[in-house]
N, C-alpha and C positions, 0 to 999 in steps of 0.2 A: 425338861429334858436334862439328864445328868451329863456333865462334862468331865473328862479325865483331867487330873491335875497332878503336879509333882508334889509328893508328900514327904519325901525324905532323901537326904543326901548324907552319906557317911564316908568320911575320908579314911582310907585304909593304908596301913604299912608306910607311914611317914610321907604320905602324899603320892605314893607311887601307883595307887589304885583308888578307884572310887566306886562306891556301890550306889546305884540309882534304883529307885522304886517308883514306878509310875502306875497309878491305879486310881479308880474311883472309890476303893475301899479304904478304911482307916489304915494309917501307917503301922507296920508290924512292930511288935515289941522286940527287945534284944533276944528274948527266949525263943522267938519264932525265926530268927535269922539262921541261915545254914551253919552247921557246927564248924565247918572249916573256916568260915568267916569269923566266927567267935574265937577260934583258936588264933587266927592271925591277929586279931585285936589284942588278945591276951599276951602274945609274945612280942608285940611291937615295942620299940624303944620308948623309954619313959620321958624322953626329951619333948619339949613343946614342938608340935608339928604344925606347920603352916599348910592348911588345906588348899587344894586346887581351887581356882575360881570356878564357881558353878557354871555349868553349861546353860546357855540361854535357851529357854523353851518357850515357843510362841504357840498359843492356843487360839484358834479362830472359832468364835461361836457362829454356828450356822443354824438357820431355821430348818425344820423338817420340810421335805419337798412339798407336802400337802399344804403346809402353812404358807410357803412362798407362793404357791399357786393361788391360794385364797387372796393374798395381798395383791397379786397380779390382777385377778378378776376385779377386786375392789378398785384398784387404780384405773383399770379400763373403764369401769362403770362411772367412776367419779369424773374422769376426763371427758366422757361423753356428756355427763350432766353439766359440766362447766362450759360446754360449747354453746349453751343458751343461758340467759339470765333466769334465776329462780323465780323472779316476779312475773315471768311470761313464758309459760310452758305449753307446747302444742297438745291438743286433744283431738280425738276423733269420735266417730259414732259408737265405737266399741267401748269407750270409757264410761260405762253406765253409772258407776259409783260417783264419778265427777259430774256428769251431766245431770244427775238427780241426787244431790248430796243428802237430801232429807227423805230418801226412800226408806220405807219400812220393808224389811225382808221377812216374809212369812216362813215359818218353819213347821211343817206338818208333824204331828205327834202320832206314832203308831199305836193302835189299840188292839184289843183282842179280836181274833178272827180275821185279821187283815184289814180292819177298818182304820180310819185315820180322822184326825180333827186338827184344824189350824185356825189361829186367830189372824185376822186380816185388818190392818190399819191403813188409813189413807196416807200417813206420814209418821215419822219417828219423833220429830221435835215440834212442839206446839208453843204458841205465845198467847198470853192472856189478851182478850177474853175468848179465844177460839174454843168452840165445843170439841169434844173428842167423840168421834164415831167409831164404834167397835163392831166388828163383824166376826161371826163364827161360821166356818164351813165344815160340815161333817159328811164323810163318805163311808158307806157300808154299814151304817147304823141309823136308827130312828131316834133322834134326840127329843127330849121333852124337858119342861121346867128349866129353860135356859135363861141365865141371868149374868150380868156383868157388874163388877165393882172396881173402884180405884182406891189405892192406898198410897201414902207417902213412904218412900223407901228411907227417908231421912229420920223418920220417927217410928222405930220398930215397936209394934204392939199398939199403935194408935188406932183409933176408930177409922172406919172407911170414910173417904171423903165424898164418895158418890156411889150410887148403885141404881140399877134399873133392870126390868125384865126385857128380854130380847124377843123380837117378833120375827117370824119367818117372812122374808120378802119374796118378790117375784123371781129372783135369781137363785132361789134355793138356799140363801144364806140367812142366818139369824143376825139381826141388826138392832143396835140401840144407840142413841145419841145422848151423851151426858154433858150437861152445861157446867162450865167452870165457875169456881168461887174464888175469892181472894186467898184462900188457904192453899190453893194449888201452886206449888213452887218447888222446883227441884226434880230429881228423879222420881218417877212414879211406877208402881206395880199395877198391872191390869190383870184381874182374875176373871175368868169365864167358867161358869159352873153349869153342868147339864146332867141329866139322867138318861141312861140307856141300858136296856136289858136288866133293869132292877139295880144298877150300880150308879153311884154318883161319881162324876169325873170333873176334875178341875184343871184348867190350863192357865198358865201364868206367863206374862211377857212384861217388857219394860218400855217406858217412853220417857221423854224429857219434857217438862212443862215449866215455863217461867214468864215473869214479866219481861217485856223487851227492854234491855238495857239501853238500846239505841235503835233508831229507825232510819232506814234509807228512804229519803224523800224525793230524790231526783238526781239528775246528772247535769253538769255544766257543759259549756262549749268544748267540744273535742278539738284538739289542735296537735300540730307536729312539734316535736322537740328532738332534734338530732335524728337518731334511728328509731325513736319511739313515738307511737300514737298515744297521746296523753288524754286520760278520761277523768275529769274531776267528779267525784261522787259526793253528793250533799247528804248530810245526816242531821238528825235531831237527837242529841245525846241526853239521856235521862240520868245516867250515872257515870261520872268521870272515871277514867282509867285507861289501861293500855289495850287497844283494840286491834284485831286482825280482820281484814275484809278479804273475802275470796269471791270472785264472780267469774262467770263464763262469758267469753266474747263469741258472738255468732255472726256469720256472714249471711248473704242472701239465702232464703229458704231454710233458715235456722240451721245452717251448716256449722258444726262446732269448729272453732278456730283455736282458742287458747284459754287456759286457766290463768287468770290474773290475780295476784296476791300483793297486799301491802299492809303494813302495820304502822300504827300511829298512836301516840299518847294524846287523848282527847279530853277536853274540859266539857262541863255541862253546857247545854245550849246548842246553837247552830254550829256545825263543824263540817270539815271536808277531808276526805281521804282521796289521794290521787292514785289511780291505777294506770299502768303503762303496758302497752303491747309492743313488743320488739318486732321490727320489720321482718326478721328472719322467720317468724311464725305466721305472718299475714299472707293472704293471697297475693299473687303477682298483680292482679288487676284492681283498679279502684272499684268501690261499691258501697252499699249500705250495710251498716252493722247494728247489732243490738247487744245489750248487756243484760244478763239475767242469772238465775240460779244462785242467788246471794247467800253467803254464809257469813254472818257478822258475829264475832265472838269478843267478849270482854274477858281478857285473860286474868287468872287469879293473881292478886297482888301479894298474898302471903300463903304459905303452905296450909292446906286444909280448906281454903276458900274455893267455892264452886266456880266453874266457868259459866258465865252468863251469856245469853244469846240475844241478838237483836232480830229485827224483822225488816221487811220492805213493804212500802205502801203499794207497790206494783210488783208483779212477778218478773217483769223485764221492762227495759227502757230503750226506746229507739234512739240511736245515736246519729241517724242521718247518714248522708253519703260522705265518705272520706277518701281523699286522694292518697293512696298508698305510695305512689311514685314520688311524692314530695319528700319522703323520708330519706335520710342519707344512707349510703351503703357502708358506713363505718362499722367495722365488726365490733361485737361486744367483747370487753376484756374483763376476765375475773379479777377480783381484788387481790391484794398481796397475801392475805390470810388464806384464801382459797387456793392460791398457787402453792403456798407452803404445805398445805394439807396434801395436795397432789404429789408434791416432791417427796414427802414423807412416805406415802403409800408406794410410790415407785421405788424408793430406796429399800424399803422392807421387802419388796417383791424380788429385788436383785441380790439380796443378802445370800 
């Protein structure tokens, strides 16, 4: 946004008058000044003239109203976010992407004549030696010669890693199971090819495949620590590095309670990451809890390095009964850096 500024002050007639020009445009040249002003300058005495002290001009920079409103909304959202610790956020039954973080979302592809076809996968991320089951659903066409193949996206132009003919199952879907080999590592492209009405069609999707960098092997004894329910998660680490573990906490009847997150630098071998659930997100009554829906990531140590994923020996672990009432009512307090960020957003919203 342009701001006006003082660009020229010319003392006239021995300090008895002053010419001010305030604009966002470049200062005018002498030739552009009014002729009467030029004449006054020409006839002024030749003695040294002490100019008047320049008038103080204060310019306050302001944000456009829309920008202030945006900062205000950001400040409100961040303040709400700071009301709970980031390591323990409440979730509900509508948070499908959190409850099933490894869900594969099928995208139907429209074909001629209103027909459609879609690839269906049981999950998006796989760990060696899991086989990959690929399904094809075709509506409005009769498909023949259906096959599937897998390629590495890291090695463009490489030969296919696996392929197989797909068979029609009892649910009307074409299905094939491809077994993994040691070469399966990193992002993969899945191609499904079929013929219909004399034309060959190919659909492509992507999945992630890797050796597990670490494995969740169990949980330790759950205990109370201040206002937090503390859950030690045991791991076996294959590759040292900086890890982030996310898991969902469930109450009785698999009622979603909270998404728990923690990051740690781990060495190879047996290790532990401690998850914490803040009292403010837990049910009011005591009860049994389970922990599941694990996402274990080994973060890249250098630019260009791939994120590696871990796995869990079990999809969930029973934590037993926990007395929520034993936790303290002490409110959670954001740290100094978080408060400084909030103050900055509030200041920008009020400019």
